[in-house]
Structures are given as C-alpha cells and as structure tokens.
GUDRENGU-501264 format. One line per field, with one value per atom (N, C-alpha, C): atom name; x, y, z; chain. Coordinates in steps of 0.1 Angstrom, whole numbers, m for minus. Layout:
BEGIN
atome = CA/... .
x = X/... .
y = Y/... .
z = Z/... .
chaine = A/... .
//
This chain:
BEGIN
atome = N/CA/C/N/CA/C/N/CA/C/N/CA/C/N/CA/C/N/CA/C/N/CA/C/N/CA/C/N/CA/C/N/CA/C/N/CA/C/N/CA/C/N/CA/C/N/CA/C/N/CA/C/N/CA/C/N/CA/C/N/CA/C/N/CA/C/N/CA/C/N/CA/C/N/CA/C/N/CA/C/N/CA/C/N/CA/C/N/CA/C/N/CA/C/N/CA/C/N/CA/C/N/CA/C/N/CA/C/N/CA/C/N/CA/C/N/CA/C/N/CA/C/N/CA/C/N/CA/C/N/CA/C/N/CA/C/N/CA/C/N/CA/C/N/CA/C/N/CA/C/N/CA/C/N/CA/C/N/CA/C/N/CA/C/N/CA/C/N/CA/C/N/CA/C/N/CA/C/N/CA/C/N/CA/C/N/CA/C/N/CA/C/N/CA/C/N/CA/C/N/CA/C/N/CA/C/N/CA/C/N/CA/C/N/CA/C/N/CA/C/N/CA/C/N/CA/C/N/CA/C/N/CA/C/N/CA/C/N/CA/C/N/CA/C/N/CA/C/N/CA/C/N/CA/C/N/CA/C/N/CA/C/N/CA/C/N/CA/C/N/CA/C/N/CA/C/N/CA/C/N/CA/C/N/CA/C/N/CA/C/N/CA/C/N/CA/C/N/CA/C/N/CA/C/N/CA/C/N/CA/C/N/CA/C/N/CA/C/N/CA/C/N/CA/C/N/CA/C/N/CA/C/N/CA/C/N/CA/C/N/CA/C/N/CA/C/N/CA/C/N/CA/C/N/CA/C/N/CA/C/N/CA/C/N/CA/C/N/CA/C/N/CA/C/N/CA/C/N/CA/C/N/CA/C/N/CA/C/N/CA/C/N/CA/C/N/CA/C/N/CA/C/N/CA/C/N/CA/C/N/CA/C/N/CA/C/N/CA/C/N/CA/C/N/CA/C/N/CA/C/N/CA/C/N/CA/C/N/CA/C/N/CA/C/N/CA/C/N/CA/C/N/CA/C/N/CA/C/N/CA/C/N/CA/C/N/CA/C/N/CA/C/N/CA/C/N/CA/C/N/CA/C/N/CA/C/N/CA/C/N/CA/C/N/CA/C .
x = 2389/2385/2382/2377/2374/2387/2397/2410/2417/2416/2422/2412/2403/2391/2395/2403/2408/2405/2398/2395/2408/2411/2424/2428/2419/2423/2428/2425/2429/2441/2446/2457/2471/2473/2485/2489/2502/2507/2508/2508/2510/2497/2485/2473/2465/2461/2452/2440/2429/2417/2407/2400/2390/2379/2373/2362/2351/2348/2337/2341/2353/2358/2358/2362/2363/2349/2340/2326/2321/2324/2320/2328/2341/2349/2344/2340/2334/2322/2313/2301/2305/2313/2316/2324/2334/2342/2335/2327/2319/2309/2302/2292/2297/2307/2311/2326/2334/2349/2355/2351/2354/2362/2375/2384/2386/2385/2387/2376/2363/2352/2354/2359/2361/2372/2383/2394/2389/2381/2376/2367/2359/2350/2359/2370/2378/2385/2389/2395/2385/2373/2362/2359/2359/2356/2367/2380/2391/2389/2385/2382/2371/2361/2349/2354/2362/2367/2376/2384/2392/2383/2373/2364/2357/2353/2346/2355/2368/2377/2380/2382/2384/2373/2361/2349/2348/2351/2351/2361/2373/2384/2381/2376/2373/2361/2352/2341/2346/2358/2363/2371/2370/2377/2392/2399/2413/2422/2434/2443/2454/2454/2464/2457/2464/2458/2457/2447/2446/2456/2459/2469/2463/2472/2468/2463/2456/2452/2463/2474/2486/2492/2492/2497/2487/2475/2464/2465/2467/2468/2482/2492/2506/2511/2507/2512/2506/2496/2489/2477/2478/2467/2460/2447/2441/2447/2446/2452/2445/2453/2447/2437/2429/2419/2426/2437/2444/2449/2454/2459/2447/2435/2424/2419/2419/2415/2424/2437/2447/2445/2443/2440/2428/2417/2405/2408/2414/2417/2425/2436/2444/2436/2427/2419/2410/2406/2397/2405/2418/2426/2434/2431/2438/2435/2445/2442/2434/2434/2427/2411/2407/2393/2388/2397/2393/2391/2381/2378/2384/2394/2399/2394/2384/2379/2382/2385/2388/2377/2380/2370/2362/2364/2356/2361/2352/2355/2348/2338/2330/2324/2320/2313/2300/2289/2276/2271/2267/2261/2247/2239/2226/2226/2224/2224/2210/2209/2196/2194/2183/2178/2188/2186/2194/2208/2209/2222/2232/2227/2236/2244/2238/2244/2243/2254/2253/2246/2235/2228/2229/2234/2236/2249/2257/2269/2271/2273/2276/2289/2297/2310/2307/2308/2303/2314/2312/2321/2321/2310/2309/2299/2297/2287/2274/2272/2259/2248/2236/2225/2222/2225/2222/2231/2242/2251/2245/2236/2231/2216/2209/2194/2189/2196/2192/2194/2204/2206/2196/2192/2182/2168/2165/2153/2152/2163/2164/2163/2169/2169/2155/2146/2132/2125/2128/2121/2126/2136/2141/2137 .
y = 1398/1407/1399/1387/1379/1374/1372/1367/1378/1390/1402/1413/1414/1423/1438/1444/1457/1464/1475/1483/1488/1486/1490/1504/1513/1527/1530/1521/1522/1513/1506/1497/1504/1515/1522/1526/1529/1533/1522/1526/1517/1509/1514/1508/1503/1491/1485/1482/1490/1488/1479/1471/1462/1469/1463/1470/1475/1468/1472/1486/1488/1500/1511/1508/1519/1523/1514/1518/1528/1526/1535/1548/1547/1559/1567/1561/1569/1577/1571/1578/1589/1586/1596/1608/1605/1615/1624/1618/1626/1635/1630/1637/1647/1642/1650/1653/1647/1649/1646/1635/1633/1620/1621/1610/1606/1616/1614/1605/1607/1599/1584/1583/1569/1562/1570/1564/1560/1568/1565/1552/1551/1539/1527/1528/1516/1512/1522/1519/1512/1518/1512/1498/1495/1482/1472/1477/1469/1465/1475/1473/1463/1464/1454/1440/1439/1426/1420/1428/1424/1419/1427/1424/1411/1409/1396/1384/1386/1374/1372/1382/1380/1373/1377/1371/1356/1353/1339/1331/1337/1330/1328/1338/1336/1327/1325/1316/1302/1299/1286/1283/1291/1290/1287/1296/1294/1295/1289/1290/1301/1306/1316/1329/1340/1353/1354/1362/1365/1376/1377/1388/1401/1411/1425/1430/1442/1448/1451/1456/1459/1447/1436/1423/1418/1420/1416/1423/1436/1444/1444/1439/1438/1451/1462/1475/1481/1474/1479/1486/1499/1508/1512/1516/1521/1534/1537/1550/1562/1573/1585/1591/1600/1607/1614/1621/1628/1618/1606/1596/1591/1589/1584/1595/1608/1619/1619/1618/1618/1606/1594/1582/1584/1589/1592/1602/1613/1623/1617/1609/1603/1593/1586/1576/1583/1595/1602/1607/1606/1610/1598/1586/1574/1571/1567/1562/1549/1542/1530/1532/1544/1547/1549/1550/1551/1538/1537/1525/1527/1520/1521/1509/1511/1501/1504/1494/1496/1503/1514/1521/1531/1531/1541/1555/1564/1578/1587/1583/1591/1583/1590/1584/1592/1586/1592/1588/1597/1594/1600/1593/1598/1599/1611/1613/1613/1611/1609/1621/1628/1638/1648/1654/1664/1659/1646/1641/1639/1640/1638/1625/1615/1602/1596/1591/1585/1571/1570/1557/1549/1556/1549/1554/1546/1550/1542/1549/1542/1547/1537/1541/1538/1548/1547/1551/1548/1550/1565/1572/1586/1593/1606/1614/1614/1606/1605/1600/1605/1601/1586/1581/1566/1558/1563/1555/1554/1563/1563/1561/1559/1558/1547/1535/1524/1526/1534/1537/1546/1556/1566/1558/1550/1542/1533/1527/1519/1527/1539/1548/1552/1554/1559/1548/1536/1525/1523/1530/1529/1540 .
z = 117/128/140/139/151/158/150/156/164/159/165/164/174/172/175/166/167/154/154/142/137/124/118/121/121/123/137/146/160/163/154/156/154/161/160/175/176/189/199/212/223/227/223/227/214/215/205/212/210/217/210/218/214/206/196/189/197/208/217/223/227/233/223/211/200/196/196/193/203/216/227/225/222/220/209/198/186/191/198/203/213/223/233/227/218/213/203/195/185/192/202/209/220/228/239/239/230/229/243/249/263/265/262/264/279/287/302/307/303/307/303/290/285/293/296/304/317/324/337/336/325/323/322/314/312/326/333/346/356/356/364/360/347/342/346/346/351/366/374/388/390/383/384/380/370/366/377/384/395/406/410/421/418/406/402/404/400/401/415/424/438/444/441/447/444/431/426/434/435/442/456/463/477/480/470/472/472/468/468/481/490/503/502/496/493/506/505/516/514/502/499/494/496/492/477/472/458/455/442/437/441/443/445/432/433/420/411/416/408/402/409/403/393/395/386/372/373/360/354/362/357/351/358/354/341/336/324/327/328/331/318/318/306/302/289/284/291/291/297/287/292/284/272/275/264/253/258/248/240/246/239/229/233/225/212/215/203/194/200/192/184/189/182/170/173/163/152/155/145/136/143/135/125/128/118/105/106/95/89/94/90/75/68/54/54/66/67/67/68/68/53/44/30/23/15/7/m7/m11/m24/m32/m40/m49/m63/m71/m85/m92/m99/m107/m99/m85/m77/m79/m81/m83/m73/m67/m58/m47/m36/m25/m23/m22/m20/m6/2/15/17/25/29/44/50/64/70/83/90/99/97/107/111/123/129/133/136/141/130/117/105/105/111/111/96/91/78/79/72/72/60/49/36/30/24/18/5/m6/m19/m24/m28/m35/m50/m58/m72/m82/m95/m106/m111/m108/m113/m104/m106/m99/m106/m116/m123/m114/m116/m108/m110/m122/m124/m115/m110/m101/m87/m83/m69/m68/m80/m80/m71/m72/m64/m49/m45/m31/m26/m34/m30/m29/m38/m37/m25/m22/m10/3/3/15/18/8/10/18/17/24/38/42/56/65 .
chaine = A/A/A/A/A/A/A/A/A/A/A/A/A/A/A/A/A/A/A/A/A/A/A/A/A/A/A/A/A/A/A/A/A/A/A/A/A/A/A/A/A/A/A/A/A/A/A/A/A/A/A/A/A/A/A/A/A/A/A/A/A/A/A/A/A/A/A/A/A/A/A/A/A/A/A/A/A/A/A/A/A/A/A/A/A/A/A/A/A/A/A/A/A/A/A/A/A/A/A/A/A/A/A/A/A/A/A/A/A/A/A/A/A/A/A/A/A/A/A/A/A/A/A/A/A/A/A/A/A/A/A/A/A/A/A/A/A/A/A/A/A/A/A/A/A/A/A/A/A/A/A/A/A/A/A/A/A/A/A/A/A/A/A/A/A/A/A/A/A/A/A/A/A/A/A/A/A/A/A/A/A/A/A/A/A/A/A/A/A/A/A/A/A/A/A/A/A/A/A/A/A/A/A/A/A/A/A/A/A/A/A/A/A/A/A/A/A/A/A/A/A/A/A/A/A/A/A/A/A/A/A/A/A/A/A/A/A/A/A/A/A/A/A/A/A/A/A/A/A/A/A/A/A/A/A/A/A/A/A/A/A/A/A/A/A/A/A/A/A/A/A/A/A/A/A/A/A/A/A/A/A/A/A/A/A/A/A/A/A/A/A/A/A/A/A/A/A/A/A/A/A/A/A/A/A/A/A/A/A/A/A/A/A/A/A/A/A/A/A/A/A/A/A/A/A/A/A/A/A/A/A/A/A/A/A/A/A/A/A/A/A/A/A/A/A/A/A/A/A/A/A/A/A/A/A/A/A/A/A/A/A/A/A/A/A/A/A/A/A/A/A/A/A/A/A/A/A/A/A/A/A/A/A/A/A/A/A/A/A/A/A/A/A/A/A/A/A/A/A/A/A/A/A/A/A/A/A/A/A/A/A/A/A/A/A/A/A/A/A/A/A/A/A/A/A/A .
//
C-alpha cells in the first residue's frame, strides 16, 4: 500500500485516487452524497499546490517565467462530481471489499450509537455465540 497508496476498491477506471482522498470521499459521500464538493476541494488543492510552487520559484528571483497553471497540471484535471459519485457507488459493490478467508462463514459487526459506524468486525466460522464472545467482551471495554 505504501508503494501505490490506492485503496483497491478505487483502483478502477481512469482515476486512481490516493488513500487520503478516498478517506475524505467515503466520509463526504456517505454523509452528504456530495461528489461535487469533493471535486471542488480537489481542484482547490491543486490551485494551492500551484500557488505554493510559484511563490517558491519567485522567491529565488528567477529570470524566466514559471509554467502556466495549464502547463503545470498537464491537462490532468480532477474528476467531476458525477465521476466521483459513480466511483464511490461502484466501490461499494466491489468484490475487493469482501474478505475471503478459509473457513469463514459469517461476519459479525458491532455498530456505534446513532451514526451506525462499525467499530468492531469479526469474520467467523459460524454464527454460534462462541465465535463472537471474545469480540463482544472486547467491545464492552471500548
């Protein structure tokens, strides 16, 4: 993951988004379903990066002009809000989100409060209580 920091469920299509972006996307899309906001944030971040590089370049008293914004991004604009929405939707149905472990027959989750965030997950051999008792005990302590 450190060599190519892209979550596998998002490594499809024309855009492979960095894990930091996909974490933000997961939060924004689940809460607000707002791909456009994320696209705008990505474009803004690109502009800030350009401004920072220009300021650094100009602080060195150059004799040549710095690249234009279009030259800087080399025609690679952030994906549109619709593209991000579709990418997120497809990631939710990706086979790469499933854990296939030998002998696994069930998945047990414990959610937190009104947000229903999953805070504990156990992949177990059966639906017997003995398979999840250690997880339930651990969850009480958190």
